[in-house]
N, C-alpha and C positions, 0 to 999 in steps of 0.2 A: 504494500500500500504506500501511497505517496507521502502523506503528511499526517498531522494530528487531526483527528476528527472523531466522529461517533460511529461511522460505518467501518466495520472491522474485517469483513470477509465478502466473498463474491455472492454468497446467498443474500446478504443484506443489500448489496448493490441491485440484485435482481428484484428484491422486494421494493426497493425505491423506484426502479424503472417501472414496475407494474403499478405502483402507487400513482406515478405521474401519468402513465398511459390511460389509467382508468378515470382520470379527472380532467384531462385535456378534452376540449369540446369537438375536435375533429382530428383526423390523422395528421401527423407531423413528420417533417424530414429528420434525418439523422442529426444534423447540427442543432436542431431545436431540442431533441431528446438529450443530446449531450449537454447543452447549456442548462437545461432544467435539472439534469442529474448531478452536475458538478456543484451542488449546493453544500457539499461537505468536503473539507480539506483532505480527507483520507482517500478519496476516490481518484484513481489515475485513469488516463485515457485507455490504456491497453486492457485493464480489467473491465472497464466500462464496455468497450467494444466486444470483448469476449462474452460478457454477460448478455448484451443485447442480441448477439447472434444466437446464443443458447436459447433465449426466450422465443426467438422466431422458430428455431428447430423444434422446440417442445410445444409449439403452437399456442403459446401464451400471447404472442403478438403476431400480426401479419405484416408483411412487407409488400406493398403494391409495386406494380411496374414503374410507377412514377417516383418510387423511392420514399414513400410515406409509410410510417409505422402506425398501426392501430391495434388496440387491445381486443382480444377475443373474449367470448363468454368465459372460457376456462381461465383466462388472465384476470378477468374481473372477479370471479369467484375466489381465486387464490390471493388476489390483492386484498380483498375484504378480510380474508382469514389472517393474512400476515401483516396487515398495516400496523397493528399494535406492537409488532416487533421492532418497528422503526423508532429511534429516539424521538421524543417529543420536539426537541429543538430543530431537528432535521425536518420533521413534518411541517412545523411552523414556517421555516424558511422556504420550503418547497411550496406550501400553500400560497405564500406571498408571491413567489415567482409564477406559479400557475395562474393566479388571478390576473397578473399583468399580461401573460401570454394569451389567456382566454379572451381578455378585452380586445387585444390586437386581432385575434382570429375572428371574433364577432364583428368587429369594425370592418374587417376585410370582406366579410360576407354580406354586410349591409350596404357597403359603398362600392359600386362597381361601375366601370366604364369600358365600353367595347367599341372598337373601331372596325368598320367594314368598308371595303372599297366598292364603289358603285360602277356599273358598266360604262358610264360616261367619263370615268377618270377622277371624279370627286370622291369624297369620303363622308360616311355617316358616322357620327360619334353618338353613342347612346349612353346616357347617364342614368343610373338607377340608385335610388336611395330608399332603403327599407328601415323599418324599426321592428320592434318585437311583435307588432300587430300586423305587419305586412308592408306593402308598397306605399311609400310616401310620395315619391316622384319618379316618373319615367319620362325622360326628355331625350329627343333626338334632334341633332343639329347637323346641317350639311356644311362641310368645309372644303376648300379647294385643294389643300395640300396635306400630305400625311404628317409632316412635321407640325403643322398647326393642330391636327387632331391629337398628336401626342402631348403637346403643351396643354391643350384643353383638358385632356384626361388627367394629367398630373395635377393641375390646379383644382379640378373637381374633387379628386381623391383627398387633397389636403384639407379642403373646407367645404364640403357639400351643403352643410347647414346654412352657410353664408349665401350660397347661390339660391337655395330654396327660399330663404328669407327675402332676398332682393326680388325674386320673381313674385312672391306673394305681395310684397310692398307695392310693386309696380301694378299688379293686377287689381289690388284693392284700393289704390289711391284715387282720390277725387281731384283730378287735374282739370278743374274748370277753366283755368287760365289758358290752357292750350286750345287752339282752334281745331275744330273737326276738319278732317280732310276728305 
């Protein structure tokens, strides 16, 4: 083991990985599993990698073609049985990190932008904003260049609520000063 910490053997590393996989809201890539697991100073990369591979081999986790890890029913059952074996301080640190990651994952699924090329050479950028109840906004815009579409997508993902608010303000405003056309 690498340093001083509370995790002392590979079995405890496996318990920790299962604890994480059972609580993350969607399948995650290797790097994310690694980041979330390295919450204890005693875990090293090589032990982690070996344990992660063992959990896939024993069908506690699945590894998709996209390189995403997800917990199986067997993994969830064993995680529930073994979670009390993890030191409380490790679980607290892990829960804090999981909370941050789950917020990021939830945000990513609620804020989406898609760019599609049209037959005439222009692009359609589609912006979606959802909340826990469903769709809040589904907006499509035409742009003439792909680089413009990328800029719009990036800006939308940074602050979709701002765009939504401005659209609502424009649509709900009483602009009596402006002449009708």
